[in-house]
TIKOLLO-353364 format. One record per atom (N, C-alpha, C): residue in one letter; atom name; residue number from 1; x, y, z. Coordinates in steps of 0.001 Angstrom, whole numbers. Example, Ala and Ser with C-alpha at 12.3 -4.5 7.8 and 13.67 -1.06 7.14 Angstrom:
# residues 2
 code site pos       x       y       z
    a    N   1   13190   -5690    7800
    a   CA   1   12300   -4500    7800
    a    C   1   13200   -3300    7800
    s    N   2   12850   -2250    7080
    s   CA   2   13670   -1060    7140
    s    C   2   12900      30    7870
# end
This chain:
# residues 114
 code site pos       x       y       z
    m    N   1   12970   16590   -6805
    m   CA   1   11644   17288   -7029
    m    C   1   10502   16657   -7751
    k    N   2   10935   16001   -8633
    k   CA   2   10056   15077   -9374
    k    C   2   10006   13953   -8348
    d    N   3   10572   13471   -7478
    d   CA   3   10441   12234   -6605
    d    C   3    9450   12882   -5641
    l    N   4    9539   13827   -5249
    l   CA   4    8606   14382   -3813
    l    C   4    7563   14518   -4626
    l    N   5    7192   14979   -5999
    l   CA   5    6297   15422   -6547
    l    C   5    5341   13707   -6928
    l    N   6    5729   12971   -6990
    l   CA   6    5431   11380   -7209
    l    C   6    4709   10914   -6141
    y    N   7    5772   11433   -4807
    y   CA   7    5550   11022   -3537
    y    C   7    4209   11584   -2925
    l    N   8    4273   12734   -3259
    l   CA   8    2515   13549   -2967
    l    C   8    1437   12850   -3620
    i    N   9    1614   13047   -4682
    i   CA   9     726   12738   -5661
    i    C   9       9   11135   -5499
    t    N  10    1183   10078   -5009
    t   CA  10     764    9008   -4575
    t    C  10     -79    9242   -3350
    f    N  11     140    9512   -2119
    f   CA  11      68    9466   -1016
    f    C  11   -1722   10062   -1012
    i    N  12   -1848   11040   -2043
    i   CA  12   -3197   12288   -2099
    i    C  12   -4188   11171   -2490
    i    N  13   -3727   10813   -3814
    i   CA  13   -4455    9513   -4576
    i    C  13   -4980    8568   -3585
    s    N  14   -3706    7917   -2982
    s   CA  14   -4267    6536   -2387
    s    C  14   -5371    7191   -1216
    y    N  15   -4792    7880    -677
    y   CA  15   -5618    8371     793
    y    C  15   -6992    8721     473
    l    N  16   -7125    9469    -817
    l   CA  16   -8608   10134   -1182
    l    C  16   -9310    8509   -1757
    f    N  17   -9063    7708   -2653
    f   CA  17   -9532    6637   -2876
    f    C  17   -9973    5810   -1495
    y    N  18   -9170    5667    -349
    y   CA  18   -9416    4996     701
    y    C  18  -10844    6017    1629
    f    N  19  -10518    7144    1344
    f   CA  19  -11415    7976    2101
    f    C  19  -13071    7866    1441
    i    N  20  -12879    7651     169
    i   CA  20  -14169    7862    -788
    i    C  20  -14794    6689    -674
    f    N  21  -14103    5413    -792
    f   CA  21  -14067    4330   -1165
    f    C  21  -14693    3394     666
    v    N  22  -13847    3929    1471
    v   CA  22  -14215    3240    2691
    v    C  22  -14703    4164    3969
    l    N  23  -13899    5294    3892
    l   CA  23  -14388    6273    5238
    l    C  23  -15948    6835    5058
    s    N  24  -16105    7105    3708
    s   CA  24  -17339    8231    3659
    s    C  24  -18274    7018    3765
    r    N  25  -18620    6406    3467
    r   CA  25  -19688    4887    3346
    r    C  25  -19682    3944    4435
    k    N  26  -20838    4254    5188
    k   CA  26  -21206    3747    6651
    k    C  26  -21133    2299    6410
    n    N  27  -21955    1319    5571
    n   CA  27  -22243     445    5509
    n    C  27  -20552    -396    5117
    i    N  28  -19406     152    4607
    i   CA  28  -18496    -420    4394
    i    C  28  -17740    -268    5664
    l    N  29  -17718    1092    6288
    l   CA  29  -17304    1458    7709
    l    C  29  -17496     296    8637
    k    N  30  -18918     -41    8616
    k   CA  30  -19138   -1104    9778
    k    C  30  -18760   -2629    9324
    k    N  31  -18191   -3109    8107
    k   CA  31  -17397   -4292    7852
    k    C  31  -15719   -4171    8198
    f    N  32  -15554   -2706    8415
    f   CA  32  -13963   -2087    8370
    f    C  32  -13201   -3294    9469
    p    N  33  -13747   -3477   10743
    p   CA  33  -13189   -4181   11274
    p    C  33  -13457   -5687   11296
    e    N  34  -13399   -6237   10230
    e   CA  34  -13442   -7681    9888
    e    C  34  -12222   -7439    8824
    g    N  35  -11606   -6708    8493
    g   CA  35  -10640   -6618    7595
    g    C  35   -9785   -7292    8262
    k    N  36   -8404   -7624    7140
    k   CA  36   -7253   -7998    8163
    k    C  36   -6363   -7121    8799
    e    N  37   -6160   -5744    8407
    e   CA  37   -5331   -4911    9446
    e    C  37   -6165   -4873   10759
    m    N  38   -7419   -4665   10794
    m   CA  38   -8026   -4730   12064
    m    C  38   -7728   -5815   12790
    q    N  39   -8030   -7202   11984
    q   CA  39   -7819   -8439   12917
    q    C  39   -6351   -8303   13451
    y    N  40   -5586   -7827   12804
    y   CA  40   -4012   -8409   13436
    y    C  40   -3913   -7496   14402
    l    N  41   -4632   -5993   14587
    l   CA  41   -4602   -5218   15431
    l    C  41   -5088   -5787   16655
    k    N  42   -6420   -6575   16358
    k   CA  42   -7120   -6942   17509
    k    C  42   -6389   -7682   18140
    y    N  43   -5868   -9013   17292
    y   CA  43   -5124  -10278   18054
    y    C  43   -4114  -10165   18261
    r    N  44   -3018   -9393   17760
    r   CA  44   -1527   -9087   18269
    r    C  44   -1766   -7791   19164
    y    N  45   -2480   -7250   19374
    y   CA  45   -2214   -5829   20244
    y    C  45   -3394   -5486   21088
    k    N  46   -4444   -6470   21026
    k   CA  46   -5717   -6235   22128
    k    C  46   -6345   -5020   21889
    v    N  47   -6426   -4482   20485
    v   CA  47   -7200   -3092   20571
    v    C  47   -8637   -3551   20424
    k    N  48   -9126   -2841   21200
    k   CA  48  -10816   -3103   21518
    k    C  48  -11128   -1595   20437
    i    N  49  -12237   -2582   19402
    i   CA  49  -12632   -1677   18624
    i    C  49  -14336   -1613   18887
    t    N  50  -14575    -291   19036
    t   CA  50  -16038      60   19520
    t    C  50  -16620    1071   18213
    d    N  51  -17723    1163   18235
    d   CA  51  -18594    2191   17484
    d    C  51  -18318    3351   17372
    k    N  52  -17651    3660   18510
    k   CA  52  -17358    5044   19115
    k    C  52  -15665    5202   18350
    n    N  53  -15379    4365   18357
    n   CA  53  -13584    4461   18082
    n    C  53  -13183    4078   17000
    l    N  54  -14283    3493   16038
    l   CA  54  -13841    2856   14452
    l    C  54  -13924    4057   13678
    k    N  55  -14069    5136   13699
    k   CA  55  -13819    6143   12546
    k    C  55  -12085    6357   12633
    k    N  56  -12137    6831   14081
    k   CA  56  -10751    7182   14200
    k    C  56   -9610    6256   13820
    i    N  57   -9564    5040   14404
    i   CA  57   -8995    3929   14241
    i    C  57   -8707    3784   12255
    a    N  58  -10012    3671   11892
    a   CA  58  -10084    3267   10233
    a    C  58   -9274    4463    9721
    n    N  59   -9597    6065   10210
    n   CA  59   -8663    6800    9618
    n    C  59   -6989    6968    9781
    k    N  60   -6669    6288   10787
    k   CA  60   -5176    6086   11196
    k    C  60   -4598    5162   10078
    v    N  61   -5732    3960    9872
    v   CA  61   -5265    2621    9082
    v    C  61   -5089    3086    7704
    c    N  62   -5954    3903    7377
    c   CA  62   -6026    4442    5688
    c    C  62   -4819    5216    5712
    l    N  63   -4539    6484    6823
    l   CA  63   -3780    7380    6532
    l    C  63   -2138    6078    6752
    a    N  64   -1866    5312    7543
    a   CA  64    -686    4520    7638
    a    C  64    -787    3526    6167
    n    N  65   -1688    3224    5261
    n   CA  65   -1796    2573    4267
    n    C  65   -1647    3721    3005
    s    N  66   -1811    4560    3147
    s   CA  66   -1344    5655    1984
    s    C  66     -16    5862    2422
    f    N  67     646    6083    3732
    f   CA  67    2221    6324    3650
    f    C  67    3021    5257    3194
    i    N  68    2110    4086    3496
    i   CA  68    3242    2427    3309
    i    C  68    3142    2587    1657
    l    N  69    2037    2886     982
    l   CA  69    1929    2870    -156
    l    C  69    3109    3904    -856
    s    N  70    2981    5278   -1100
    s   CA  70    3492    6307   -1284
    s    C  70    5024    5886    -805
    t    N  71    5526    5460    -228
    t   CA  71    6946    5371     660
    t    C  71    7390    4256       4
    t    N  72    6950    3378     -84
    t   CA  72    7375    1964   -1313
    t    C  72    7557    2551   -2785
    v    N  73    6283    3150   -3072
    v   CA  73    6677    3639   -4318
    v    C  73    7869    4594   -4921
    y    N  74    8104    5339   -4019
    y   CA  74    9176    6227   -3710
    y    C  74   10554    5527   -3991
    v    N  75   10448    4554   -2888
    v   CA  75   11896    4306   -2934
    v    C  75   12252    3143   -3994
    v    N  76   11166    2312   -4683
    v   CA  76   11082    1480   -5871
    v    C  76   11616    2674   -6871
    c    N  77   11235    3711   -6764
    c   CA  77   11761    4483   -8003
    c    C  77   12995    5100   -8018
    l    N  78   13853    4652   -7316
    l   CA  78   14811    4975   -6912
    l    C  78   16228    4304   -7715
    f    N  79   15566    3283   -7959
    f   CA  79   16326    2188   -8478
    f    C  79   15851    2173  -10017
    d    N  80   17169    1229  -10937
    d   CA  80   16981    1098  -12044
    d    C  80   16664    -288  -12697
    k    N  81   16997   -1057  -12180
    k   CA  81   16999   -2702  -12691
    k    C  81   15726   -3028  -12024
    l    N  82   14952   -3923  -12742
    l   CA  82   13842   -4496  -12340
    l    C  82   13858   -5614  -10841
    i    N  83   14770   -6420  -11102
    i   CA  83   15285   -7214   -9778
    i    C  83   15267   -6851   -8489
    i    N  84   16142   -5329   -8649
    i   CA  84   16395   -4673   -7551
    i    C  84   15429   -3794   -7027
    e    N  85   14534   -3834   -8230
    e   CA  85   13492   -2933   -7934
    e    C  85   12180   -3793   -6839
    i    N  86   12256   -4682   -7465
    i   CA  86   11136   -6039   -6973
    i    C  86   11770   -6317   -5491
    s    N  87   12878   -6418   -5043
    s   CA  87   13431   -6937   -4078
    s    C  87   13327   -5782   -2899
    v    N  88   14059   -4829   -3439
    v   CA  88   13576   -3579   -2410
    v    C  88   12227   -3152   -2159
    g    N  89   11415   -3087   -3389
    g   CA  89   10101   -2874   -2822
    g    C  89    9809   -3794   -1878
    l    N  90    9619   -4866   -2033
    l   CA  90    9249   -6113   -1052
    l    C  90    9644   -5942     590
    i    N  91   10966   -5733     544
    i   CA  91   11445   -5434    1878
    i    C  91   11330   -4326    2419
    t    N  92   10983   -3141    1577
    t   CA  92   10375   -1970    2186
    t    C  92    8887   -1969    2359
    l    N  93    7885   -2728    1789
    l   CA  93    7028   -2745    2305
    l    C  93    6864   -3504    3334
    l    N  94    7153   -4642    3732
    l   CA  94    7249   -5587    4909
    l    C  94    7625   -4891    5898
    v    N  95    8708   -3703    6175
    v   CA  95    9244   -3466    7096
    v    C  95    8473   -2464    7326
    l    N  96    7889   -1719    6646
    l   CA  96    6492    -458    6618
    l    C  96    5650    -929    7393
    v    N  97    4796   -1938    6664
    v   CA  97    4004   -2767    7638
    v    C  97    3854   -2904    8986
    l    N  98    5012   -3632    9045
    l   CA  98    5570   -4281   10299
    l    C  98    5336   -3089   11684
    v    N  99    6224   -2025   11005
    v   CA  99    6818   -1178   11888
    v    C  99    5448    -259   11886
    i    N 100    4653     587   11031
    i   CA 100    3499    1564   11065
    i    C 100    2416     651   12102
    y    N 101    1916    -832   11806
    y   CA 101    1211   -1387   12565
    y    C 101    1490   -1444   13903
    h    N 102    2735   -1606   14442
    h   CA 102    2999   -1740   15593
    h    C 102    2791    -487   15989
    l    N 103    3242     793   15511
    l   CA 103    2945    1713   16227
    l    C 103    1362    2379   16432
    i    N 104     461    1661   15347
    i   CA 104    -826    1875   15577
    i    C 104   -1293     946   16838
    g    N 105    -866    -288   16452
    g   CA 105   -1331   -1206   17675
    g    C 105    -756    -719   19090
    t    N 106      88    -313   19400
    t   CA 106     894      56   20612
    t    C 106     474    1075   20967
    y    N 107    -261    2190   20171
    y   CA 107   -1015    3472   20418
    y    C 107   -2317    3017   21135
    y    N 108   -3060    2348   20142
    y   CA 108   -4443    1947   20571
    y    C 108   -4609     760   21577
    g    N 109   -3213    -111   21857
    g   CA 109   -3594    -956   22567
    g    C 109   -3272    -446   23964
    e    N 110   -2452     636   24415
    e   CA 110   -1901    1203   25459
    e    C 110   -3074    2027   26034
    r    N 111   -4190    2460   25168
    r   CA 111   -5049    3953   25476
    r    C 111   -6643    2808   25809
    g    N 112   -6424    1661   25644
    g   CA 112   -7713     689   25511
    g    C 112   -8471     892   24503
    g    N 113   -8461    1356   23414
    g   CA 113   -9201    1802   22421
    g    C 113   -9925    2857   22780
    k    N 114   -9441    4075   23187
    k   CA 114   -9775    5390   23128
    k    C 114   -9453    6285   22203
# end
């Protein structure tokens, strides 16, 4: 139960951070397509980012980043030794980033950015 609470708190705090500092500010949202995540989606999956779909894609990326962060924190907290925590945390982080961004990329790549 304590782990689930940690997961939820981490997810909510990280998403609120993204929402307040990225999604709700128009000048930062305009620069969002220049970020590394969006560049990866553009070049790897040919996602077309327009002003029309920017907010939707940015919201999905922020949700994905919050999920990745909270899941990594949850998995790391399952172990006691530092070297195991670091190793498992890095592996979890890399796998989640690749899988989640693949899902987002194929979703928006197939739809043509709609």
